[in-house]
Backbone of each chain as ProteinMPNN parsed JSONL, in Angstrom:
{"seq_chain_A": "XXXXXXXXXXXXXXXXXXXXXXXXXXXXXXXXXXXXXXXXXXXXXXXXXXXXXXXXXXXXXXXXXXXXXXXXXXXXXXXXXXXXXXXXXXXXXXXXXXXXXXXXXXXXXXXXXXXXXXXXXXXXXXXXXXXXXXXXXXXXX", "coords_chain_A": {"N_chain_A": [[15.245, -10.754, -39.308], [13.649, -13.667, -38.444], [10.918, -13.754, -36.042], [9.962, -15.824, -34.861], [12.626, -17.335, -35.204], [14.758, -19.889, -34.812], [17.255, -20.43, -32.074], [19.536, -21.527, -33.249], [19.44, -20.352, -36.082], [19.246, -17.837, -35.344], [21.803, -17.28, -34.212], [23.566, -17.835, -36.635], [22.714, -15.879, -37.7], [23.556, -13.172, -36.433], [26.348, -14.16, -36.198], [27.154, -13.47, -38.814], [27.241, -10.909, -39.017], [29.935, -8.776, -40.004], [33.144, -9.076, -37.984], [31.887, -10.197, -35.856], [31.931, -13.504, -33.771], [31.933, -16.31, -32.42], [29.255, -16.996, -31.302], [26.905, -17.594, -28.564], [23.8, -18.216, -28.386], [20.69, -18.577, -26.449], [17.129, -19.45, -26.527], [13.962, -18.694, -25.255], [10.957, -19.367, -24.821], [7.691, -17.686, -23.832], [4.319, -17.57, -22.441], [1.841, -15.999, -20.975], [-0.787, -15.327, -19.238], [-2.724, -12.174, -19.041], [-4.593, -10.255, -16.974], [-6.68, -8.578, -18.34], [-7.637, -7.249, -21.535], [-5.053, -8.118, -24.011], [-5.711, -10.503, -22.519], [-3.768, -12.428, -23.169], [-0.17, -12.896, -22.998], [2.773, -12.934, -25.139], [5.77, -14.274, -25.783], [9.015, -14.051, -27.03], [12.316, -14.759, -26.13], [15.793, -14.002, -26.976], [19.032, -14.929, -25.793], [22.031, -13.548, -25.753], [25.183, -14.548, -25.883], [28.392, -13.182, -25.754], [31.7, -14.648, -26.744], [34.779, -14.671, -25.74], [36.417, -14.143, -28.077], [34.902, -12.385, -29.821], [35.027, -9.689, -28.735], [37.769, -9.671, -29.409], [37.526, -9.303, -32.084], [36.068, -7.009, -32.156], [37.785, -5.079, -31.573], [37.659, -4.486, -29.117], [37.699, -4.796, -25.611], [36.071, -6.797, -23.59], [33.319, -4.79, -23.067], [30.32, -5.04, -25.669], [29.131, -3.421, -27.779], [25.777, -2.402, -27.869], [23.004, -4.604, -29.281], [21.094, -3.123, -31.782], [17.829, -2.921, -32.605], [15.216, -3.138, -34.819], [11.267, -2.737, -35.784], [10.498, -1.747, -37.928], [12.175, -1.506, -40.032], [13.624, 0.87, -40.532], [13.849, 2.488, -38.524], [16.476, 2.255, -35.951], [17.403, 1.069, -32.58], [17.238, 0.39, -29.008], [14.856, -0.223, -28.201], [12.765, -1.235, -30.338], [10.069, 0.445, -32.662], [6.565, 0.002, -31.769], [4.992, -2.474, -33.585], [2.304, -3.163, -35.975], [0.023, -4.357, -38.061], [-1.163, -2.725, -40.585], [-0.68, 0.034, -39.34], [1.13, 1.548, -40.221], [3.469, 1.261, -39.357], [4.251, -1.638, -40.178], [6.121, -4.248, -40.673], [6.531, -6.995, -42.128], [4.618, -8.388, -40.781], [1.832, -10.644, -39.257], [0.93, -11.127, -37.155], [-0.512, -9.732, -33.523], [-0.154, -6.344, -32.374], [3.209, -5.949, -31.566], [6.435, -5.562, -29.849], [9.641, -5.191, -29.806], [12.662, -5.36, -27.989], [16.119, -4.574, -26.612], [18.799, -5.324, -24.633], [21.139, -4.854, -21.913], [22.484, -8.319, -20.082], [24.734, -8.812, -18.729], [27.482, -6.878, -18.396], [30.622, -7.439, -20.33], [33.719, -8.91, -19.719], [37.389, -8.23, -18.144], [37.442, -8.365, -14.781], [38.447, -5.058, -13.09], [39.746, -4.277, -10.299], [40.61, -5.762, -7.699], [39.919, -6.752, -4.416], [41.222, -7.282, -1.236], [41.094, -9.364, 1.732], [41.619, -9.415, 5.44], [44.124, -8.144, 5.967], [47.329, -6.698, 7.485], [47.049, -3.669, 8.87], [48.934, -1.813, 9.713], [51.121, -3.223, 8.185], [53.398, -3.402, 5.275], [52.411, -4.05, 2.016], [52.824, -5.784, -1.251], [51.698, -5.605, -4.238], [51.889, -7.994, -7.454], [51.333, -7.504, -10.631], [50.023, -9.49, -13.293], [50.111, -9.868, -16.836], [48.567, -11.712, -20.102], [48.273, -12.66, -23.189], [47.55, -14.978, -24.253], [49.559, -15.733, -26.549], [51.884, -14.797, -26.472], [54.323, -15.145, -24.277], [53.605, -14.666, -20.752], [53.867, -11.193, -19.424], [55.169, -9.458, -16.583], [54.574, -6.459, -15.162]], "CA_chain_A": [[15.381, -12.215, -38.724], [12.027, -13.724, -38.244], [10.645, -13.345, -34.969], [10.19, -17.366, -34.862], [13.751, -17.992, -35.621], [15.406, -21.021, -33.675], [18.52, -20.065, -31.349], [20.895, -21.752, -34.17], [19.197, -19.165, -36.899], [19.868, -15.892, -34.481], [23.571, -17.104, -34.203], [24.151, -17.78, -37.817], [22.537, -14.237, -38.107], [24.496, -12.059, -35.382], [27.922, -14.103, -36.82], [27.115, -13.291, -40.174], [27.403, -9.553, -38.765], [31.277, -8.702, -39.661], [33.297, -9.127, -36.962], [31.033, -11.145, -34.962], [32.03, -14.549, -33.862], [31.884, -17.066, -31.03], [28.069, -16.27, -30.101], [26.035, -18.59, -28.165], [22.412, -17.859, -28.407], [19.762, -19.363, -25.811], [16.016, -19.144, -27.274], [12.806, -18.767, -24.366], [9.398, -18.602, -24.959], [6.934, -17.914, -22.548], [3.343, -17.643, -22.77], [1.855, -15.728, -20.061], [-2.206, -14.465, -19.292], [-2.946, -10.996, -18.597], [-6.037, -9.823, -16.443], [-7.013, -7.36, -19.176], [-6.981, -7.437, -23.027], [-5.668, -9.26, -24.529], [-5.944, -11.87, -21.721], [-2.152, -13.106, -23.387], [1.338, -12.28, -23.577], [3.756, -13.886, -25.884], [7.005, -12.919, -25.455], [10.301, -14.928, -27.655], [13.246, -14.077, -25.616], [17.027, -14.398, -27.211], [19.806, -14.346, -24.684], [22.855, -13.706, -26.41], [26.412, -14.687, -25.267], [29.651, -12.963, -26.768], [32.617, -14.849, -26.201], [35.962, -13.324, -25.899], [37.034, -13.758, -29.579], [34.234, -11.671, -30.196], [35.733, -8.745, -28.313], [38.944, -9.095, -29.972], [37.487, -8.765, -33.656], [35.439, -5.852, -32.08], [38.692, -4.093, -31.134], [37.21, -4.1, -27.543], [37.972, -6.181, -24.455], [35.103, -6.375, -22.684], [32.089, -4.192, -23.295], [30.356, -5.078, -26.691], [28.151, -2.328, -28.266], [24.451, -3.094, -27.432], [22.181, -4.698, -30.476], [20.258, -2.529, -32.379], [16.374, -3.677, -33.182], [14.104, -2.554, -35.846], [10.561, -3.471, -36.061], [9.974, -1.112, -39.097], [13.247, -1.666, -40.948], [13.968, 2.276, -40.721], [14.597, 3.17, -37.349], [17.116, 1.081, -35.241], [17.663, 1.659, -31.311], [17.283, -0.338, -28.002], [13.368, -0.792, -28.357], [12.27, -0.518, -31.697], [8.581, 0.848, -32.257], [5.345, -1.198, -31.807], [4.539, -3.102, -34.918], [1.208, -4.139, -36.398], [-0.796, -4.93, -39.007], [-1.937, -1.428, -40.829], [-0.465, 1.096, -38.74], [2.305, 2.113, -41.147], [4.698, 0.504, -39.19], [3.93, -3.004, -40.248], [6.803, -4.911, -41.075], [6.355, -8.732, -42.235], [3.935, -9.063, -39.356], [0.953, -11.516, -39.445], [0.256, -11.186, -36.04], [-1.042, -8.366, -33.264], [0.845, -5.866, -32.217], [4.665, -6.531, -31.205], [7.585, -4.685, -29.642], [11.219, -5.626, -29.798], [13.621, -4.543, -27.441], [17.399, -5.408, -26.479], [19.031, -5.179, -23.571], [22.639, -5.925, -21.412], [21.966, -8.582, -18.95], [26.045, -8.551, -17.952], [28.827, -6.567, -18.983], [31.383, -8.264, -20.445], [35.011, -8.028, -19.593], [37.856, -8.418, -16.671], [37.318, -7.156, -13.847], [39.999, -4.229, -12.931], [39.482, -3.98, -9.193], [40.609, -6.72, -6.279], [40.117, -6.431, -3.091], [42.167, -8.308, -0.609], [40.549, -8.706, 3.011], [42.576, -9.734, 6.214], [45.715, -7.977, 5.704], [47.172, -5.791, 8.606], [47.027, -2.024, 8.612], [50.683, -1.415, 9.94], [52.042, -3.797, 7.299], [53.529, -3.268, 4.108], [52.278, -5.246, 1.157], [53.371, -5.502, -2.538], [50.977, -6.408, -5.406], [52.14, -8.164, -8.674], [50.042, -8.252, -11.734], [50.611, -9.856, -14.631], [48.742, -10.074, -18.074], [48.862, -12.376, -20.903], [47.304, -12.525, -24.582], [47.326, -16.652, -24.736], [49.825, -16.073, -27.827], [52.916, -14.657, -26.137], [54.735, -15.344, -22.779], [52.707, -13.608, -20.064], [54.681, -10.226, -18.89], [54.841, -8.654, -15.478], [54.295, -5.284, -14.972]], "C_chain_A": [[13.78, -12.576, -38.494], [12.151, -14.306, -36.811], [10.295, -15.139, -34.038], [11.525, -17.968, -35.096], [14.235, -18.818, -34.321], [16.445, -20.469, -33.215], [19.941, -20.324, -32.452], [20.806, -20.589, -35.272], [19.79, -17.976, -36.334], [21.574, -16.118, -34.758], [24.142, -17.256, -35.341], [24.067, -16.546, -38.076], [23.128, -13.286, -37.671], [26.084, -12.772, -36.21], [27.815, -13.582, -38.041], [27.351, -11.496, -39.969], [29.03, -9.619, -38.958], [31.884, -8.259, -38.877], [32.807, -9.39, -35.519], [31.471, -12.422, -34.711], [32.057, -14.924, -32.399], [30.512, -16.48, -30.197], [27.808, -17.654, -29.729], [24.478, -17.741, -27.522], [21.127, -18.816, -27.771], [18.333, -18.94, -25.773], [14.99, -19.734, -25.94], [11.866, -18.373, -25.294], [8.55, -18.605, -23.852], [5.412, -17.355, -23.091], [2.536, -17.086, -21.561], [0.16, -14.824, -20.267], [-1.801, -13.109, -18.246], [-4.421, -10.944, -18.012], [-7.15, -9.175, -17.738], [-6.841, -8.065, -20.421], [-5.735, -7.228, -23.524], [-5.64, -10.887, -24.031], [-4.538, -12.478, -21.922], [-1.501, -12.509, -23.591], [2.084, -13.186, -24.28], [4.566, -13.561, -26.023], [8.139, -14.615, -26.397], [11.497, -13.715, -26.966], [14.972, -14.625, -26.152], [18.066, -14.16, -26.406], [21.166, -14.756, -25.325], [24.174, -13.5, -25.556], [27.423, -14.194, -25.986], [31.069, -13.27, -26.253], [33.814, -13.906, -26.44], [36.606, -13.077, -27.093], [36.084, -12.775, -30.203], [34.419, -9.868, -29.894], [36.78, -8.376, -28.919], [38.309, -8.585, -31.523], [36.347, -7.551, -33.442], [36.279, -4.389, -31.652], [38.363, -3.749, -29.697], [37.354, -4.919, -26.381], [37.136, -6.158, -23.543], [33.619, -5.98, -22.595], [31.826, -4.653, -25.061], [29.169, -4.026, -26.805], [26.406, -3.138, -28.407], [23.502, -3.263, -28.851], [21.437, -3.924, -30.531], [19.17, -3.127, -32.874], [15.799, -2.797, -34.299], [12.97, -3.245, -36.195], [10.317, -2.754, -37.334], [11.049, -0.911, -40.33], [13.725, -0.121, -41.239], [14.706, 2.547, -39.713], [14.935, 2.004, -36.185], [17.341, 1.97, -33.818], [17.273, 0.272, -30.323], [15.556, -0.7, -27.984], [12.916, -0.152, -30.136], [10.294, -0.536, -31.75], [7.279, -0.212, -32.192], [4.768, -1.696, -33.362], [3.087, -3.367, -35.151], [0.786, -3.981, -37.759], [-1.827, -3.295, -39.502], [-1.653, -0.077, -40.143], [0.594, 1.806, -39.08], [3.633, 1.849, -40.55], [5.276, -0.921, -39.734], [5.467, -3.469, -41.177], [7.349, -6.243, -41.436], [5.637, -9.106, -41.075], [2.925, -9.574, -39.583], [0.532, -11.938, -37.969], [-0.085, -9.895, -35.17], [0.597, -7.483, -33.152], [2.172, -6.117, -31.422], [5.601, -5.352, -31.144], [8.624, -5.609, -29.206], [12.316, -4.763, -28.959], [15.129, -5.235, -27.075], [18.068, -4.674, -25.345], [20.561, -5.698, -22.717], [22.246, -6.18, -20.163], [23.039, -8.651, -17.862], [26.706, -8.343, -19.048], [30.059, -7.389, -19.467], [32.783, -7.875, -19.921], [35.795, -8.553, -18.29], [37.871, -7.526, -15.683], [38.491, -6.368, -13.453], [39.94, -3.872, -11.606], [39.946, -5.271, -8.392], [40.813, -6.326, -4.973], [40.519, -7.705, -2.054], [41.597, -8.187, 1.033], [41.595, -9.525, 4.135], [44.122, -9.338, 6.243], [45.712, -6.946, 6.851], [47.561, -4.533, 8.478], [48.091, -1.466, 8.88], [51.447, -1.959, 8.916], [52.25, -3.37, 6.133], [53.498, -4.044, 3.314], [52.702, -4.618, -0.5], [52.375, -6.304, -3.311], [51.589, -6.693, -6.56], [51.032, -8.496, -9.316], [50.731, -8.433, -12.659], [49.513, -9.75, -15.939], [49.194, -10.915, -19.336], [47.849, -12.147, -22.248], [46.792, -14.215, -25.216], [48.442, -16.742, -25.888], [51.696, -16.126, -27.01], [53.523, -14.636, -24.755], [54.183, -14.029, -21.847], [54.365, -12.557, -19.816], [54.11, -9.639, -17.708], [54.907, -6.933, -15.636], [54.719, -4.447, -13.735]], "O_chain_A": [[12.889, -11.732, -38.398], [13.043, -15.045, -36.396], [10.428, -15.385, -32.839], [11.544, -19.195, -35.192], [14.119, -18.483, -33.142], [16.868, -19.712, -34.089], [20.975, -19.659, -32.513], [21.799, -19.891, -35.477], [20.682, -17.287, -36.829], [22.351, -15.355, -35.331], [25.312, -16.876, -35.369], [25.004, -15.937, -38.592], [23.334, -12.364, -38.46], [26.864, -11.986, -36.749], [28.899, -13.063, -38.305], [27.661, -10.887, -40.993], [29.606, -10.408, -38.209], [31.645, -7.081, -38.615], [33.191, -8.955, -34.433], [31.485, -12.9, -35.846], [32.163, -14.166, -31.435], [30.449, -15.872, -29.128], [28.259, -18.653, -30.288], [24.263, -16.989, -26.572], [20.616, -19.687, -28.476], [18.128, -18.016, -24.986], [15.082, -20.904, -25.57], [11.84, -17.508, -26.169], [8.655, -19.457, -22.97], [5.386, -16.725, -24.148], [2.502, -18.036, -20.779], [-0.073, -13.97, -21.122], [-1.065, -12.982, -17.267], [-5.334, -11.558, -18.564], [-8.342, -9.474, -17.815], [-6.195, -9.102, -20.571], [-5.294, -6.08, -23.471], [-5.585, -11.95, -24.648], [-4.049, -13.044, -20.944], [-1.705, -11.505, -24.274], [1.977, -14.361, -23.93], [4.627, -12.409, -26.453], [7.911, -15.82, -26.286], [11.6, -12.498, -27.121], [15.351, -15.688, -25.661], [18.162, -12.955, -26.172], [21.498, -15.933, -25.464], [24.321, -12.591, -24.739], [27.512, -14.753, -27.079], [31.656, -12.485, -25.509], [33.885, -12.838, -27.047], [37.265, -12.055, -27.288], [36.516, -12.274, -31.241], [34.031, -8.988, -30.662], [37.036, -7.189, -29.123], [38.673, -7.513, -32.006], [35.753, -7.137, -34.438], [35.872, -3.241, -31.472], [38.827, -2.732, -29.181], [36.866, -6.035, -26.556], [37.394, -5.467, -22.558], [32.786, -6.746, -22.109], [32.812, -4.669, -25.797], [28.356, -3.889, -25.892], [26.097, -4.195, -28.956], [23.242, -2.252, -29.505], [20.827, -3.685, -29.489], [19.432, -3.998, -33.703], [16.184, -1.634, -34.419], [13.143, -4.283, -36.835], [9.671, -3.538, -38.029], [10.806, -0.291, -41.365], [14.261, 0.033, -42.337], [15.909, 2.807, -39.756], [14.171, 1.188, -35.67], [17.442, 3.196, -33.805], [17.034, -0.801, -30.876], [15.321, -1.842, -27.589], [12.841, 0.925, -30.727], [9.508, -1.247, -31.123], [7.377, -1.298, -32.763], [4.085, -0.951, -34.066], [2.623, -3.97, -34.183], [1.498, -3.315, -38.511], [-2.847, -2.89, -38.944], [-2.386, 0.88, -40.392], [1.03, 2.672, -38.322], [4.705, 2.134, -41.083], [6.462, -1.252, -39.724], [5.737, -2.954, -42.262], [8.481, -6.59, -41.1], [5.992, -10.073, -40.401], [2.543, -8.949, -40.573], [-0.112, -12.956, -37.712], [-0.022, -8.85, -35.818], [1.747, -7.71, -33.528], [1.912, -6.656, -30.346], [5.672, -4.431, -31.957], [8.508, -6.561, -28.436], [12.717, -3.65, -29.301], [15.248, -6.444, -27.275], [17.864, -3.472, -25.172], [21.015, -6.825, -22.915], [21.856, -5.388, -19.305], [22.824, -8.61, -16.65], [26.761, -8.943, -20.122], [30.433, -8.16, -18.584], [33.047, -6.695, -19.694], [35.18, -9.185, -17.432], [38.183, -6.335, -15.653], [39.574, -6.955, -13.459], [40.156, -2.66, -11.618], [39.126, -6.107, -8.769], [41.755, -5.665, -4.535], [40.124, -8.865, -2.168], [41.629, -7.088, 1.585], [42.4, -10.297, 3.615], [45.074, -10.078, 6.489], [44.694, -6.384, 7.253], [48.606, -4.36, 7.85], [48.316, -0.445, 8.23], [52.462, -1.336, 8.607], [51.254, -2.823, 5.658], [54.323, -4.952, 3.407], [52.84, -3.445, -0.848], [52.207, -7.505, -3.097], [52.035, -5.657, -7.051], [50.116, -9.265, -9.028], [51.773, -7.859, -12.976], [48.297, -9.574, -15.855], [50.383, -10.748, -19.605], [46.798, -11.508, -22.199], [46.055, -14.541, -26.146], [48.439, -17.867, -26.388], [52.47, -17.083, -26.992], [52.934, -13.831, -24.033], [54.281, -12.828, -22.098], [55.524, -12.949, -19.956], [52.923, -9.325, -17.622], [55.544, -6.488, -16.591], [54.382, -3.266, -13.643]]}, "seq_chain_B": "XXXXXXXXXXXXXXXXXXXXXXXXXXXXXXXXXXXXXXXXXXXXXXXXXXXXXXXXXXXXXXXXXXXXXXXXXXXXXXX", "coords_chain_B": {"N_chain_B": [[42.306, -3.534, 1.466], [43.073, -2.479, -1.649], [43.531, -2.919, -5.104], [43.75, -1.556, -7.972], [43.771, -2.878, -11.259], [43.24, -2.222, -13.475], [44.918, -0.554, -15.426], [46.421, -2.447, -16.765], [47.705, -3.879, -19.012], [48.294, -6.623, -22.072], [50.231, -7.316, -24.805], [48.621, -7.322, -28.016], [47.825, -9.132, -30.568], [47.076, -10.332, -33.789], [44.776, -12.741, -33.976], [45.067, -13.834, -31.477], [43.353, -15.087, -28.238], [42.681, -15.107, -25.937], [43.015, -13.153, -22.593], [44.589, -13.018, -19.942], [44.917, -12.418, -17.221], [47.038, -12.093, -13.688], [46.886, -11.706, -10.678], [48.897, -11.101, -7.857], [49.457, -10.988, -4.455], [51.166, -9.906, -1.954], [53.617, -10.425, 1.035], [56.127, -9.44, 1.022], [58.406, -7.755, -1.148], [58.716, -8.46, -4.682], [61.273, -8.81, -5.797], [64.837, -9.043, -7.422], [67.703, -10.343, -5.223], [66.831, -9.552, -2.634], [66.435, -9.616, 0.707], [66.255, -12.571, 2.509], [63.815, -13.173, 4.351], [62.875, -14.208, 7.604], [60.161, -15.022, 9.254], [57.056, -15.011, 10.953], [55.652, -15.357, 8.525], [56.822, -16.708, 6.788], [57.852, -19.731, 4.796], [60.647, -20.906, 5.038], [63.145, -19.946, 2.444], [60.913, -19.188, 1.331], [58.825, -16.73, 0.133], [56.053, -16.35, 1.031], [52.521, -15.818, -1.084], [49.742, -13.945, -0.24], [47.672, -13.95, -1.016], [46.19, -14.914, -4.16], [44.906, -14.508, -7.19], [43.266, -15.355, -10.071], [42.22, -13.588, -13.135], [40.055, -13.88, -15.388], [38.4, -13.34, -18.651], [34.795, -12.376, -18.548], [32.159, -13.132, -20.501], [29.975, -11.277, -22.648], [26.881, -10.822, -22.249], [23.563, -10.297, -23.783], [20.008, -9.396, -24.176], [17.462, -9.981, -26.133], [14.474, -9.28, -26.325], [11.15, -9.714, -27.696], [7.723, -9.107, -27.858], [4.689, -10.291, -27.823], [0.719, -9.723, -28.413], [-0.356, -11.595, -28.923], [-0.149, -15.239, -29.747], [0.543, -15.594, -32.181], [3.262, -14.554, -33.366], [4.475, -13.738, -36.141], [6.072, -12.235, -37.367], [8.723, -9.998, -38.308], [12.351, -8.697, -37.634], [14.961, -6.389, -37.38], [18.401, -6.384, -37.324]], "CA_chain_B": [[43.425, -3.329, 0.434], [42.057, -2.611, -3.189], [44.46, -3.075, -6.032], [43.506, -1.202, -9.35], [45.295, -3.176, -12.195], [42.568, -1.399, -15.039], [46.147, -0.285, -16.534], [47.525, -3.228, -17.158], [47.209, -4.729, -20.606], [49.227, -7.56, -22.55], [50.436, -6.84, -26.265], [47.368, -7.81, -28.425], [47.951, -10.01, -31.834], [46.035, -11.012, -34.471], [44.386, -14.013, -33.712], [45.311, -13.939, -30.033], [42.156, -15.312, -27.807], [42.85, -15.055, -24.477], [43.401, -11.969, -22.231], [44.218, -13.808, -18.322], [45.694, -11.709, -15.687], [47.259, -12.49, -12.709], [47.287, -10.583, -9.517], [49.546, -11.729, -6.658], [49.804, -10.076, -3.266], [52.452, -10.49, -0.937], [54.248, -9.23, 2.402], [57.193, -8.943, 0.511], [58.585, -7.042, -2.735], [59.065, -9.407, -5.03], [62.343, -8.386, -6.317], [65.767, -10.293, -6.889], [68.857, -9.856, -4.511], [65.991, -9.069, -1.186], [66.78, -10.89, 2.223], [65.429, -13.791, 2.567], [63.089, -13.065, 5.691], [62.677, -15.399, 8.474], [59.392, -14.733, 10.361], [56.052, -16.257, 10.858], [55.007, -15.295, 7.278], [57.656, -17.454, 5.287], [58.646, -20.967, 4.844], [62.165, -21.244, 4.594], [63.398, -18.634, 1.746], [60.21, -18.734, 0.004], [57.711, -15.707, 0.858], [54.423, -17.247, 0.145], [51.513, -14.496, -1.338], [49.087, -13.621, 0.52], [46.35, -14.031, -2.087], [46.406, -15.009, -5.925], [43.305, -14.373, -8.027], [43.432, -15.067, -11.624], [40.817, -12.875, -13.352], [39.512, -14.392, -16.589], [37.352, -12.531, -19.156], [33.632, -13.084, -18.386], [31.104, -13.024, -21.739], [29.052, -10.553, -22.145], [25.188, -11.123, -22.233], [22.431, -9.56, -23.958], [18.88, -10.062, -24.231], [16.487, -9.58, -27.28], [12.74, -9.519, -26.23], [9.68, -9.724, -28.337], [6.437, -9.566, -27.099], [3.261, -9.383, -28.684], [-0.201, -9.766, -27.991], [-0.927, -13.068, -29.411], [1.091, -16.25, -30.06], [1.173, -16.012, -33.485], [4.094, -13.808, -33.965], [5.178, -14.628, -37.343], [6.538, -11.015, -37.99], [10.641, -10.234, -38.528], [12.787, -7.548, -37.041], [16.153, -5.872, -38.01], [19.334, -5.974, -36.344]], "C_chain_B": [[42.83, -3.201, -1.117], [43.269, -2.264, -4.029], [43.577, -2.824, -7.473], [44.234, -1.608, -10.534], [43.952, -3.174, -13.686], [44.018, -1.271, -16.038], [46.883, -0.935, -17.017], [46.952, -4.175, -18.261], [48.266, -6.136, -21.312], [48.994, -7.108, -24.423], [49.006, -7.956, -26.997], [48.003, -7.994, -29.775], [46.985, -10.675, -32.024], [45.444, -12.427, -33.63], [44.194, -14.739, -32.087], [43.852, -14.154, -29.345], [41.582, -14.761, -26.629], [43.4, -13.653, -23.529], [43.342, -12.543, -20.53], [45.367, -12.594, -17.767], [45.75, -12.487, -14.415], [47.244, -11.48, -11.304], [47.657, -11.33, -8.136], [49.32, -10.9, -5.604], [50.3, -10.918, -2.092], [52.8, -9.601, -0.448], [55.539, -8.592, 2.111], [57.583, -8.727, -1.061], [59.318, -8.365, -3.369], [60.046, -9.214, -6.454], [64.018, -9.076, -6.275], [66.676, -9.356, -5.776], [67.696, -9.231, -3.166], [66.672, -9.998, -0.716], [66.015, -11.652, 1.865], [64.448, -13.627, 4.091], [62.8, -14.344, 6.185], [61.67, -15.191, 9.58], [58.522, -15.273, 10.119], [54.986, -15.865, 9.095], [55.548, -15.894, 6.167], [57.704, -18.967, 5.836], [59.787, -20.894, 4.402], [62.172, -19.876, 3.934], [62.342, -18.191, 1.019], [59.642, -17.865, 1.026], [56.57, -16.302, 0.123], [53.444, -15.929, 0.521], [50.311, -14.775, -0.332], [47.526, -14.186, -0.078], [46.79, -14.285, -3.53], [45.182, -15.544, -6.406], [43.937, -14.505, -9.764], [41.937, -14.997, -12.252], [40.983, -12.994, -15.093], [38.466, -13.642, -17.05], [35.944, -12.93, -18.963], [32.744, -12.57, -19.776], [30.345, -11.992, -21.268], [27.737, -11.05, -23.039], [24.175, -10.299, -22.604], [21.235, -10.303, -24.355], [18.203, -9.439, -25.175], [15.252, -9.902, -27.041], [12.109, -9.138, -27.055], [8.533, -10.297, -27.916], [5.278, -9.248, -27.944], [1.728, -9.882, -28.03], [-0.89, -10.773, -28.253], [-0.245, -14.165, -29.708], [1.282, -16.352, -31.419], [1.626, -14.39, -33.634], [4.652, -14.28, -34.89], [5.882, -13.375, -37.895], [8.302, -11.226, -38.049], [11.161, -8.555, -38.027], [14.232, -7.875, -37.59], [17.037, -5.983, -37.194], [20.282, -5.058, -37.166]], "O_chain_B": [[42.07, -4.076, -1.534], [43.995, -1.342, -3.657], [42.873, -3.694, -7.985], [45.19, -0.938, -10.926], [43.887, -3.984, -14.611], [44.138, -1.791, -17.147], [47.876, -0.551, -17.635], [46.003, -4.959, -18.267], [49.136, -6.449, -20.499], [47.991, -6.744, -25.037], [48.595, -9.026, -26.549], [48.715, -7.076, -30.183], [46.238, -11.326, -31.293], [45.995, -12.881, -32.626], [43.53, -15.691, -31.678], [43.0, -13.408, -29.827], [40.516, -14.202, -26.37], [44.409, -13.141, -24.015], [42.28, -12.526, -19.907], [46.471, -12.214, -18.157], [44.901, -13.295, -14.04], [47.824, -10.395, -11.351], [46.867, -12.004, -7.473], [48.869, -9.818, -5.982], [50.026, -11.991, -1.555], [52.688, -8.419, -0.773], [56.009, -7.591, 2.651], [57.143, -9.403, -1.99], [60.167, -9.083, -2.841], [59.764, -9.376, -7.641], [64.421, -9.572, -5.223], [66.518, -8.166, -5.502], [68.073, -8.113, -2.815], [67.308, -10.904, -1.254], [65.152, -11.504, 0.999], [64.864, -14.415, 4.939], [62.541, -15.348, 5.522], [62.075, -15.159, 10.742], [58.589, -16.104, 9.214], [53.826, -16.187, 8.836], [55.155, -15.821, 5.003], [57.616, -19.308, 7.016], [59.92, -20.805, 3.182], [61.589, -18.887, 4.379], [62.394, -17.227, 0.256], [59.755, -17.968, 2.248], [56.348, -16.602, -1.05], [53.379, -15.26, 1.552], [50.125, -15.85, 0.237], [46.578, -14.705, 0.51], [47.826, -13.763, -3.941], [44.6, -16.602, -6.166], [44.802, -13.865, -10.362], [40.955, -15.728, -12.117], [41.77, -12.396, -15.827], [37.618, -13.22, -16.264], [35.815, -14.112, -19.28], [32.798, -11.353, -19.953], [30.045, -11.712, -20.107], [27.69, -11.514, -24.179], [23.809, -9.49, -21.752], [21.236, -11.465, -24.762], [18.284, -8.211, -25.141], [14.851, -10.926, -27.593], [12.385, -7.987, -27.395], [8.279, -11.476, -27.664], [5.012, -8.224, -28.572], [1.825, -10.508, -26.975], [-2.041, -10.884, -27.833], [0.793, -13.691, -30.169], [2.12, -17.133, -31.872], [0.936, -13.398, -33.871], [5.385, -15.253, -34.71], [6.324, -13.529, -39.034], [8.947, -12.262, -37.886], [10.484, -7.529, -38.073], [14.672, -8.933, -38.04], [16.669, -5.692, -36.055], [21.239, -4.511, -36.619]]}, "name": "protein", "num_of_chains": 2, "seq": "XXXXXXXXXXXXXXXXXXXXXXXXXXXXXXXXXXXXXXXXXXXXXXXXXXXXXXXXXXXXXXXXXXXXXXXXXXXXXXXXXXXXXXXXXXXXXXXXXXXXXXXXXXXXXXXXXXXXXXXXXXXXXXXXXXXXXXXXXXXXXXXXXXXXXXXXXXXXXXXXXXXXXXXXXXXXXXXXXXXXXXXXXXXXXXXXXXXXXXXXXXXXXXXXXXXXXXXXXXXX"}
């Protein structure tokens, strides 16, 4: 995947992974000045949102495995090794040293706990919980 | 009062897209043949729930960050 890919290209690339669809990608580019060399830092961010259909295809309701990234095409992790021209980890890079990382901004899923305030400590209360999948009629438990 | 609904699930079917859970808190059991209470917490024969929440799935969001020391980032990464 090209570092300068558009959000649409990133979406298509991620959805080409088997079992993944319903991806929304938002791209942000930042240029920051630094006090020391190299005096500027250039950052490309892709914010990837997984819809509920992605959970179903992955067989997981909620949490999606963290995307792993590689800058050398060999090792994958939440942070790819720094890649730069001539350091042995060069991987299609035509600029200065760069680092790629992945992280979870928000874990997906349904809240599993609910808090009810303002109840009388001496009274008895009853909770009814029901769940549905959008296809079958809802069921109570 | 805290209710743990983690053990509640609905049958999963191929092609189903939504998992929705309702949580209703009531001062009376919602069972058949219960005596209709007539007290300050009710309206006629209907027992009003104290609260109701609809829990819908929140999408997971992950962030891919690629940082370089110059603006000429023309490399590529693999996922």
